[in-house]
Phi, psi and omega in degrees: 000091182248004178257125184242125175259113177276118185297125184290161185303325183297335182261358185294324175303320177295319181291333175295324175293321177297318180300312180299322179295316182294327179281319193255329195240356180289137176243150178281151172060035175268131179229125181230132176247130182239129179090191183226193180074229181246090185293156171277136178272127176238136181218158183214134178235120177263131181282115172043072184306326180296320178292322182297329180298334184282317183262357173083357181251127174266126175245117185228157174221158181184193180206151172228107188060230181277355185272126176256146184214165172227144180234132174237118190215139171227184185295347186235356181201166179203144174231148185225128176245146178204160173296139178165156182279342182206170184293332177299317180294322177297318179297321179296320177296324176303315180293326174297321177299316179299319178298319180294317178298317179299318179295317179300314180299316180299315183289332179270001179069030182270002183093148184291149173274129183282091183261014184302328180293339179265317189230022181274168174232120181224159172276329187288338184275005177223156177301152180305143182274107177203176184291338178285327186263339186237150180206158178287140178279146171293126186292142167220178187298316181295314181295318182296318179300316181293314179298317179295322179297315180296316178298317186284312189273339188232020178293133178076016183228145169237127184209165178231135174219147180234132177236099184062237180269009181248128181241137180241133169241126174239118188228127184256163181297311177239120193206166167267119187280127178229035179219166182306135185298335181296341180269351182299311179299328182290308183290328177297317179295320179295317178294318179299319179295320180294315182291334175287335183266335185230140184278076179238155180266331179213152183204150173240129172280129176240098182258135181235124172247113185243110179051051173082350181261129182261139174225140183247136173229155177232130183248124183246189182308142179076011179074017178290139183245132172250144176215172183287140179267347190252007172228198184264023184300320181293314179297321179297316181294320178301322184280324192241006182303320180295318178296317181294321177300314181297318181296313182289334176296334180259017184305140178284354174289329184297137184306323182285353178238039192277359178295147185276131176284156178203167175230138169249115188247125181234148172240119185264000000 
């Protein structure tokens, strides 16, 4: 493990909650299974918690599926090491770790972990949706494939999925809701603003939060994609459209992939 992800300042409030949990609330031999099917096993071992309270540094190691990691954390900073060929892969394992901790806290009644900076949907984190800020993209093969996939596989559906540090929200004008209800007013307002600005009959909001940064796209009839002109949404899409297509092609919403994902989280 020679790749180290230094947790950025934006995530430190969340990590302070993780630190307090590791010092105060971890129990030995706790095993929790979430979901059905074939869950992923997640485990965490804290080295001598009583000693760690004295010097303020928590040193932990663990695994999520085949991925092994180490965590070094104190009240003001955190570093994360994991198996991987590059720092991007280490960062993705870090986000899986946060998901496992959040699941553990929920199941133990410790209160929810505020992960909104990683997987939230807000109006404030993107430029206002209007004709001045958004425009239709000139079509190319990558954009068309992604737009067609969203139109075909997710029409009439609103859902949320997370792949490592990347979160996707796909929300339709008329839909079956499959995401937290607290986000319904947000995506409804964003869609209403878009339809007020552009003469379309139907639209899907495609929101992407990648490593805490939110970007909004709108997919209309024929798989046409609109994006913001005043941030880096276009550059981001040019770089990552293929990755997003591959991820959504494997969506667990699709009937042939309908098995429920799960985590089994243990603290030894």
